[in-house]
N, C-alpha and C positions, 0 to 999 in steps of 0.2 A: 504494500500500500504506500501511496505517495502523497505528501501534503503539498499544496500549491500556495505560493505566496506572491502577491502582487503589491508592489510598493511604489506609490506616487506615479502610477502609470498614465501616460498621456499619448494621444495619437491624433494628428490632424491630416486632412487631405485638402491641400490647397489652403483656402481660408476657412474651411469647415472643420470644426473640432468634433471628432468622433467620440473620444473618451478623454476625460479630464481629471487628472490627479486622483486616480482610483487606488485605494488601498484595501486589499482583501486577503484574508487568510482562510483557506479552505482546508479543513483537517483531512488527514489521511482516512480514506474510506467513506468520505461524505458524499452526498448526492445533492448537488447545488443546481438550482434552476436560475438562469439569468432571464428575468422577465421584464417586459416593457413594450411600449408601442413601437411601430416601425420607425427606424431612424434614431432609436435611443442609444445605440452603441453596443448592443449585446453581441451581435455577430462579430464586430470588430474586436471586442474583448476576447471572444473565443479564438479568433485568428491570431491574436497576440500571444495567447497561451500556447497555441499550436506551433507558432513560429512562422506562419504564412505572412504576417505583418511584423515589422520592426518598430518598437516604440520610439517616439521622439524624446521622451523623458521617462525615467523610472526603470523598474526592473521586474523580471519574472524569474522565480526560482522554484525548483522542485526539491523538497527535502533539504533545503538550505543550499543547494547547488545552483549557481546562476545559469539560467538559460538565455537571458537577454538583459543587458545592462551595460554599465561603463566598461566592463571587462571583455565585452564582445557578445556575439550572437551564436547560439547553438542552432544549427539548421533543423528543420522539422524531422527529418529522417533519423536524427541522432537523439531525439527527445524521448524515445521509447513510450510513445502514446499511440492510441488509436482514435480515429475520427469517423463518424457515420454522418454522411451528408444527406440532405433532403432528397437528392436525386439518385441515391443508392450507389452510383458509380461502379456498377458491376460490368465485367467483360462479357458481352453477349455471345461470343464464340467459345466461351469456356463453360464447362458444367459447374455445378455447385462446389464440388470438391476442389476443382482447379482455382476457382475464385477465392475460396477460403485459404487455400495453400499458397496463394501468390506472394504474400509477405515473407514466406519462409524460403522462397527460391533464392539460391545463391548463398545460403548460410552454411552450406556444407553438411546439412542434416541427411541422415539415411532415409531412404524411401519409407521404410516401415515406421520410423519416428514421425515423419510428416503425416502419414496416414493416421497414426494414432492421435496426434494433436488435432488434426482436422475433425476426426470423429468425436473427440472430447468437446471441441468448440461447438459443433453442431448439436451435440446432446444438450449442452447448456441452453441453447436457444430453441430446443424442442424440434429439431430437424434431423434427428437420427434416422438414417436410412435414405436420405435425400442426396447422397454424394454424387450419384450419376445423373441426376435430373438436369435438364437444360434450364438456365435461368429464365429463358423466355416462356417456359411452361409454368412458372411460379406466379402466385398472386402477389399483389403489392406488399402485403404484410410478410409473406414468405421471403421476398427479395430483401426487405428491410432486415429480416432475421439473418440472412446470409451476410449482409454487410456488417451486422453486429458480430457474427461469428468470426469474420475476417479480422476484426479488432482483437478478439479474445485469443486467437490462435497463437499470437506471438507472446502471450503471457503479460501483455501490457498492464500496468497498474493505474493508468489514467485513460479514461474514455471520454471523448468530446462528442456531443450530439448536437448537430446543427439543424434545428427544427425537423427532426426525422419523421414526424407524423403528419407533416403539412400536406402530403400528397395522398393520404389515405382517407377512405370514407369513415364515417362515424363509428361503425361497428368494428372495423379493423383497428381504429385508434384505441378503442376500449381494450381489445385483446392485446395490443402491443404495450399498453401501460403495464399489464401484468408481466409481460416478457421482460421489460426493462427493470421492473422491481425485482423479479426473480434473478436476473443476471447480476444486479447489484448485490443481492444477498449472497449468491453463490460464489461470485468472483472476488468480492471485497474491494473492487476497484474504486478509485476516486473518480466520480462522474460529474461532468459539467454539462448542463442541458440547456440549450437556448430555445426559448419559446415565447410567443406572444399570447399564448392561450393560458389564461390564469387557472383554468380547471386542471390542465395537465400539471402545472407547477404545484398546485395545492395537493394533488393526489400523490405525485411521485417524490417530490423533494423533501429532504429533511431540513433544508434551509433554502430560502429564496432571497435573491438579490434583485430589488426593483430598481431599474435604471430609467432615467429620462434626461434627454439632452446631454448625454455623455457623462452623467454624474450618478453616483449611487444615492438613491432617495431613502432606502431603508434596506436593512439586511436582518434576517432572523428566521425563526421557525415559522412555518406556514400559519399555524394557529395564532401566533402572536401578531403577524402582519395583518391577518384577517380581522382580529379583534381590536387591535390598537394601531391603526395606520399612523405613520409619523407625520404626514402632511396631507393636504388636500389632493395632491396628485395621486398618492398611494390609495387614499380613501376612494377616489373616483375610479381607479383602475382595477383594484383587487376586490373581487366579490361583488355581489349585487347590493344595492342600497342607494339612498339619496342623502346628499348633504344639504341641510336646511339651516336657516338663520335662527339663532336662539340668543337668550340673554342669561346671565348668571349673576346672582347677588347673594352674598352671605352663604355660598355653597348650594343655593337652590337654583336649578336650571329650568328655564321656561321656554316653551315654544308658544308665542303669543302670551296669553294669560294662564296657560296650563303648565303646572310643574311636571317634569318628567325625570325619571331616574337616569342619571348619566355618570359614566366613569371618566376619569381624567381630571384635569385642572384647568381653571379659567374663570375670569370675572369679566363683567361687562358684556359687550357684544362678542359673539363667537359663532363658530360653525359646528354643527352637530351631525354626526353620521348615524343614520338609523337603518338597520338591516330589515328586510321584509319579514323575517320570521319573528321579529320583536314587536310586531304590530297585530293587534286584535280589534275586532269590532266590540264596542262597549258604549252603552247609553251614557250620555253626559261627558263623553271624551272630546277629543279635538274634532271640531267640525270640519268636514271635507266634502268634496264632490268627486265622484268617479269620472275619470277621463276616458279610460279604456281598460279592458281586461283581456288577458291572453291565457289560454289553457295550457298548462305545462305537464299535465299528467297527474302530478301529486296535488296540485292546487291551481287556483286562478291568480296569476300574477297581475295585480291591479294597480294601476297608476292613479293617484288621487291628487287633487289640488286643495291645499289647505285654505280655510276661509281667510286667514290672515296673510296668504301668499306663500309660495313655495310648493314643492311637490314631494310626495312620499311614494314608495313602492311597497305594497303589502301582499303577502300570500294569503288569500282568503279562500274559504271553503266553497263558495258559490259564485257563479258569474253574476255580476251586477251590471246592468245597462249603463251606458254613458249618461251622465246627468243625475245619477242616483245620489242623494245626500247620505252620508255615513258619519258616524261618530267613532273615533279610533282612540285606543289606549296604547301607549308605548311602554314596553316592559324594560327596555335596555337601550342605551345610546352611548356614543363615544364622542367626547369633546376633542375635535381635531386640532392638534397643535398648530398655532399660527406659523 
């Protein structure tokens, strides 16, 4: 297992800053999701770790050994890592075994050793017995597993995943989430996973790094980032919910003239994050009007407009037509740090 350390890492392209002064320590064996909107710098950060890009400032090190910095640059092929691309990057003229074995060619290994390692890697990704299949005969999910096996066959302790599920349909994505989680558990590799899909990050990662405009907005366990976002950007990007105006005085937080239970600290005017599951219908609660309702299978995701202004998103048990007046009670909210 290998720890990754990024210190004061910066990269610009022309006049555009891709990442700026990033400091991160990713422990050995961790599963980190780099999460953020398009153009936030997450792919550039992954490419800096891989060695495909060179930093303008700062350093990259693995287990304390410099990969990029003032002392020079270690090329990607010398960093002993594996990377799975969105496009799979498989050789169409090779069968599954040949694709997986490709990184082992030229290493002086005996044929039986290569076959054994290929079989072991395919077993980890649940493709045992697929050695002789043509990659053209595989589904998208199976091709992604072949690409992952190709990473594992060298015994690499770092795996980089660059939006690997983007080309898969929703059902294949769900099955691949289980594959990635199983590979992490069985291999013990340090994994860095780039995604713009918050649901993937919340399900897979043991830590999430939220990026925006090339800077780290927040890093922490998924449940911490979901429950206590560090700023308005994170609150709006991670999880469902709405940020509304509120006031606080002597520790009592109010939306309009109604007191609501809220975690966090703040006085005067502030922003309050309210999640849909924290809202119930209750007589005498906050007055609101239904704008629209969407059926999600488990509930009706209902957008309402508060009588005093602002919007909330509530998971309700029944579909309410637009224009229906409702009273709502909030059980929990988070004061978003300014």
